[in-house]
N, C-alpha and C positions, 0 to 999 in steps of 0.2 A: 375356724376360718378367720384370717386376718381382715380387719376392716380398713382397707387401704383407699386413699383418694384415687381418683381416676389417673392412671399412669401417664396417658398422653398429655393431660392437662398439667401434671407435675413437670413433665419434660419441658413443655413450653414455658411454664412459670419460671423454672430454674434458669433457662436461657435469657428470658426477659429481665429477670432480676440481676443476672450476672452482667449482661451487656448494658443495662440501664436504658433500654430503648425497645419499644414494641416493634419499630421498623427494622432495627438490627436483628431482633429475634426472628422476625418473619423472613428476612433475607437469609439468615443462617440456617433456618429450618426448611426453607423452600415452600413456605405457605404465605397466605395473604395477611395483611395487617388486621383485617377483620377476623380472621381465624384465630390470631393470637388473642384478640380481645375476647372472643367467645370462650376459648379455653380458660383464660384467666377468670372470667365470670363464672364458669362452671366450677372451678376450684374454690372460688370465694363462696359460692353457694354451698358447696360441700362442707367447708370449714366454718361457715357462719360468720365471717368477718372479712373486711376489706384487706386486700394485699397491696394495692397501689392507690395512690392519691394523685390528683392532677396538680401539676406545678407549671402554670402557663400552658404551653402546648405539649408538655411532656407528662408521662405517667411515671411516678416515682414510687419505688417500693417503700413500704412502711418499715420502721426499725425491726418489728417482729418478723416481717416478711423477709428481710435480709438475713436474719438468723436462720429462719426456716429454709431459705434458699441455700445457705451454706451447708446445712445438714443434708438437704436433698442432693446437692452436688456431690458431697462425699459419698453418699449412698450409691449414686449412679457410678461414681468412680470405682467403688468396690465391686459393684455388679459387673462392670466391664472387665475388671481384672479377673473376677471369678469365672466369667464366661470364657475369657481367653485361656485361663489355666485349664478349664475343663476341656476345651478344644485342643489345647497344646500342652500336655503335661509338663513339658520342659520349660514352659514360659516363665519369664522373670516375675518373681513375687514382689509385691509392694507391702512393706511393713510401716504402718503409720504410727509415729511416736509424737506425743504432745509433751512438752517440757517447758519449765520456766525459762525466760529468755537468757538470763546469765548462765544457768546450768547448761543450756544448749550451746551457747557461744563459747564459753570458756572451758567446758569439760567434755560434753558429748560429741559435738561435731568434730573437734580435732582428733578424736579417736576412731571415727567411723571408717577411716581408710583401712584400719586393721581388721575391722569386722567384714568389710566388703572383700578384703583379700582372701578371707576364709570362706565367705558365702557369696560368691560372684553372681548367683542367681537371685539374690535378694536386694531390693532397693529400699533403703530406709528413708522415708519421707518425714522430715521433722517440721512440726508446727510449734509455735511458741505461744505462751500465755504470759501476761504481764505481771501476775502475782502468783506466788507459790501456793496460795490457798484457793485458786480459782476452781469453780465447780467443774466436775467432769461432764463432758458432753459426748454424744455419739460420734461415730466416724473415725475413731482412732483405735488402734490395737493395744497400745501400751501408753499409759499416762505416767509421767514422773511428777511427783508432788512432794513438798516437804511434809514430813509426818513420821509417825512410828507405825510399826506393823501390827496395828490393832484393827482387825477387819470390821469391827462394828462401826468404824468411821466411814467405811465404804462397804456396806453390807452385801452388795451385789457383785463384789470384786474379790479377787485374790490380791493380797498385799505382800510384797517382798522387799526387805531392806536392801538398799543399793549402796548408799554412800553416807558416811558419817562426816561431820564438819566441825572445825574449830575456827574461831575468829582470832585474828591477830592484827597488829598495826601494820599498815602498808604505806609506802611512799615511793616516789620515783628516785632512781639513783642520782639523777641530776640535782634534785632538791636536797638529797642527803649530802651531796658534795658541797652545796652552798651552806646548808644549815643542818649539820648532822644531829641525829637523835641517838645518843648512846646510853641514856638512862631515862626513866619515865618523866622526870621533871623537865627534860629538854623539849617536851611538846609545847610548853608555854611559848606564846608568840607565833606559833604556827596556825594556819587556817585549818579548822576542822571541817572536813567534808562528810556529809551524811546523806542518807537515803530515806525517803518516806516509807518505802517498803521494808526497811530494816530499822525501825524507829529506835529500838533499844540498844543498838550496837555500841554506841559511844558510852552510854551509862554503864553497861556491863563491863566494857574494857577498862574504863576509868576506875571502877570498883576493884577489878582484878589487879590493877596497877597501883592501888593505894592512893589514887588521886581523886577521891570523891569530892574534894573541895573545888575541883575544876569543872564540876558537872554543869555549872552555869555559863561556861565559855560560849561565846556566839559561834554559830555554825552556818556554813553554807549548805543548804539542803536541796537535793535534786529528787525528782520523782521516783526514779528507779536506780538500782545499784549499778547496772551496766553503764549508766551515764556518770555516776560517781566514780567508778573505776577508771573511766577515760579521763576524768578531771584529775584524778590522782596521777595517772601516767603522764599527763601533760604538765605536772608540777604545780598545779594550782593550790595544793594543800595536801594534808595527810588524811588517811581514812582508816576504817576498820574493814577488813575483808576476810573471806573464807578460804581455808585450806581444807582439802587439797585442790579445790577448784581453780585457784590462781597459780598453781605450780607451773603451768605452761608459760605464764607471764613472767614469773620469777626466773625460770630457766632461760628465757629469751632476753633477760636484762631489762624488761620494760618496767618491772616493779621489784621492790625489795621489802624484806621484813626486818626493820631495824631492831626490834625487841622480840625476837621469835619465841622466847621462853614465856612471855606473857600471853596466855591463850585462854579463850572462853569457849567452852563446849556449846554447840548449837544442835538443835534438832536437825537430823539429816534428811536424806531423800529416800523415798520408797517408789517402787514400780507397782502400778495398779493395773490389773488385767481383768476384764469382764469374766465372770464365772462361766458364762455360756460360750465363751470363745472356744473354738475348736479348729486349730490350725496345725494339727500334728505337733511336732516338736519346735516349730518356728518361734512362737512367742516365749515358751519356757527357755529355749536355747538362747534367745536374745537377752532375756532378763539374767540368765546365768552369766552371759558374757559381760553385761553391765557390772554385776557384782564382782566378777573376776578382775575387771579393769580397776575397780575401786580398791581391790586388795593388792594389786600389783605395786611394786616399789616405785618410788618417784624416779623420773627420768625415762 
C-alpha cells in the first residue's frame, strides 16, 4: 500500500500555493476560507512541517512548499490526462519534456512542428531548466541533459544519446562586416562574450586556435548562454557557441561562424527516461525521433 497524504488536503494545498491566497483557493474550490485552513493544517500535520508562513495578513508558501506544490500540480495534471485517456481512448496525449533552456529554444522547439505533423494526437509540453546538470525531478516523461550514455549516472533511468556538439567561434554578420575575423589573430581587439554556465568555452577554443597567450583577455560574462547568444547576435562582441544547435541562427543570417574549421568537441546531450515508465511506444518513439533529427543533414 502506498502511504499517501490526504488527497483532498493535497488538492486544496496545490490551489492555495498556486494562487498565493487562501481566499482565492476557497473561491476556486467552492469552499470556505476556514475549510482551506483546516485542510492545510491537516496536511502540515501529516508532513510534520509548516507549509505556509504568515506575511502580514497573507499566508505565504515556504520555498519547500512551492517545490512540493509544483510536483503535486504536475501529478494532478498527469492524473487528469490519464483519466481522460481512459474514458476516451482517442484523447490527445501529453508528453512532458524537460530540457536545458538553450537546447529547448535553439534546437528542440523549432523542430516540434515536424513531430506534431506526424503525431497529431500528441502534445509535447516543454519545460526548461537553467543548467544542463540540474537534478531530475518527477512530473516529466523525458528529460534532456548534457552527459554520456552511462546509466550509472542515472541508475533509475534509461539513457539514450541524442545530440553530439562541437564549439566554434560565433559573431553577427554585421560585426563581421565592420571588423572581419579571417584568421585567429583577428580576434584581438574584439570584446569576448562568455557564459557562467559554459565557463571553459573560451579557454578551450583559444587553445585549439593556438592563441593560449590571449587567455587573459577581459571578457564580458553573462549568467546563461542564451543571454550570451543574444548579445552576440546584437553585435556586442564575439562568442563561442555550439553546433549543430545554432544552425537555425546561421541559416537565418542571425549568426555566422568566421573560423568554422576551428572546433572543440563537447559532451553532447542524452535523453533520460524513467525505467518504470510504461507509455507503449510513445516515449521510445519520441526519443528515436530526437536522435533522427540530430542525424538529419543541416537545412
